[in-house]
N, C-alpha and C positions, 0 to 999 in steps of 0.2 A: 745188332750191339759187338758180334763180338769179329774180328778181321785175322787174318792170316798173322799179323805184324805182330798182334796183342795175344796171338791164341796159348802162350805158356805164361803169362800171368793172370789169363781167365784161368787155365787149368787150375793154381797154384791160389786163385781165390777160393775155387770150385772144392778142393781140399781143406779149404780153410772155412768152410762153413759159409764163406761171404759171399758168394752168387750160387745161383740155381743150377745143375747140371744141363747138356744138353737139352736130356727132354722138358726138364721145367727152363727153359728158355722160351718153349713159345706161349708162357705165359703169361709174357712179356708185353705189355702195352707197347704199341706200335709209337706212341706217342710220346717223344724224346723226355719230357717234364716228365708223365703218369710212367715212364719207364725205370726213372733211378729213384722216385719215390718207394717204387715195388722193390727195388732191389737194397735200398735202404734199409726198408722195413722187413727184410728176408734176412739180410744181414745180422740186423739186432735180433731174429729169432732163432737163429740156428748157431751162429758165433763169437755172442758176446759172452757169455757162460760167465753170469754175475751173480747179485743176490737175485730174489725174486722180482719180478718187472713185470709189465705188458706193455704192448704196444698198441696205437692208436693210429688213422690211417688215413688223410682225407676228412678230418673232421672239424666239423663247423661250429662256433662256439659265439656266444651273443658278443655282442663289442658294447663296450662300456658309454658308447655316446647316443647308444640307442637300442631302441628292443627292438626294432626291424630291420637290425643292418646285421649280418654277422663277419667274423673272421675264416677262413680255411686256413687248417693248421696241415702241414704237409706229413708230418710224421710226429707222432710226440709218444715217448717213453714213459713211464713212472715207475719209479723204484723207493726204496727205503730212502736212499741217496739224493733221490730228492725228485724233480719232475724238466725233462729233457725236451725241447723243444725245438725242433729241426726243420731246416725249412730248407727245400732242394733249389739246386739253379743248372740249369743242363743245357750249360754255352758253350758254344767253341771260341777259339779264339784266345787271346790274350786279356786276361780280366784285369782292370785298373777301377780305384775307384777308394774312393777317404769315410771314414767314422761317419762326420757330418758334413756330406756331400750328399742331395738327394738323388743326383742320377750316377750310377756305375757304366762302366763300356764293353763291354765284348768287341775284342778289335778282330776280325779276319784278314784284315791288310790294310794299306794306308788309307783304302778306296771304302772298304768298305766295313763299319763299324757298327752297333744294336744299345742301342737305349736301356737300361732298362732301371727300375726303384731301387734302391740302396736296400741290399734285402738285411742289413742290421738293423734300421729303421722299420723293414716290416716285420721281422720275426722279434721285436721287442714291441710292438702293436698287437702282435699273438701272445704274448707272453702278459702283457698288463688282461687282455680280454679271460686269459685261461685262467689266471690267478684270482682275476675277481669274481668270476664264476666259482671257484672252490672255496672263496676268503680264505684264502695262502697269501704270506708275505711274497714281493715277490722275489727274494733272497734265498726263498726255496727252489727257484729258476731255473734252469740250464740252456741259453740261448746256442744253437749250434748251425752255423750258413756250410751246408755241404753242396760243392760245386763235382761235378761229372769229373769223366779223364776225360774227353774233350778238348781241355781248358789248358792252360796255365796260371796260374796265381801269379801274374806279374806283379801289380803293386795294390795291397790291399793294407786294411789296416790291420797291427798285432795283436795275438789275443788279450782280454782279457777274462776279468772274473766275471764279467756281465755273457759274454758271448768268445767261442772260440771257431775261427772260419778254417775249413781245407776241404779235402780233394776225398771222394770217396773212396780211396784203397787206405786210405789212412783216419778214419772216423775207427773203424772199431779198436786198432792200437788206441787212437786216442782216446775213446769214453774207457778202457780198460786202466788208463793210467790216470783218466778225470776221476773214474771210482775211488781207486787204490787212495787218492788224497784227500775224499773228501767223507765227512760226517755223516751219522745215520739222521736223517731228519722226520723220519715217519715213522713210527715204530708199528706194530702190527696193525692195531685197530685204526689207526689213523689214515694208513697204507691202504686196507681193505673200502676206506670211505670215499678214499679220490677216488679208485677204481670204480665204486658203485656211481658215483657221480657221474666221469666218463662213462662209463655204459648207457646210459642216460641218454648223454650227448652224441654218441654214435649210433646210439638206434634212431635218433634223428636225423640223420646226417645221409638221409637218402639219395640216391641218384638225383632226385625230382628236386631235392633242397638243393644240391651242390650245384643245380642248372640256374634256381633263383638266383643263389649267389654266385654266381659267372654274370649273371643277365645285370645283378646292381655292381659290380665291379667295371662291366663296360659303360653301365650308365652313367656312373661316375667318372668317368677317363676321359668321359665328352661334355661335361662339366668343369669351367674352368676354376684352378682349387683359390683361387685370388678373388675372383667377384660372384663367382656363382654363375655366371651367366654361355650360353654355349659356346662352343669351340665349335671351328668352321677347318675345314681343308684352304690355304691360300696358297699361292705362286708367290715366290721372290721376282723381283720383277729384273734382277742381276743375270739369270743364268734360266731362272721358268721354274726353278728347284720348289718341289713340295715340301710344306710344311705347317704346324697345326698353330692356330692361331683363336682369339677369343675374341666374339662376335662386340663386345665394347668397344674393340680400337677406335675411335685413340684415346679415350679415357681409362682401359684398361690395356697391357702391352704386354701379358701372359704369350708367351709362344715355351713350343719344342718340335722337335725332328718329325716325331710320328706317334699314331695314336698308342 
């Protein structure tokens, strides 16, 4: 996580409480995605210094459209100023995407690109799920899309009242400013009730439950979103390159670059 070139920035973040110290870094997961989630939660718990709040990581929430489906929220923070749902993305390279574009792109160079699902849409579904579970209006929620420091946000949407997009090192500063502007929406009793219900979700978000969620997501990725038939690996006739296409072709012409 820390190289010589950014050692100074790392030490500054440690002093501010936004990163664990050298000993604490041994607890950071090896997986890049899990590592960013860990550091975000660490910063919220050690550096935010705002009103009473509580954080949750890898929280499984029932999805609105089906009792057997769940959404996994990377990091969630509840406070008297509302509920903040944070989606972490630890990609490298230049990040390109539009608010209404289904796929965003992480570009390492002109030949190496990685597509990923629009995180605004992804976190919008998370907010919808947890709002329904808590029986609270979505206006009480704030969506944060947090990228790691390995990338550059080259072309992404401007921030709105619904969502904010930033990199990890700007998260705490941005949240403090957001807290100052927002009014109190959860009084003491309401805050305790929300935390109690989220505690129940956290108790059910075991390693086994999260593994089941991953398997559900992988199964969905192998199903055509247009017609519901299985997706297959295919090769382009022009150059032999691999792509993913619908088994219902030619009736259904859905394709994507990768699983």
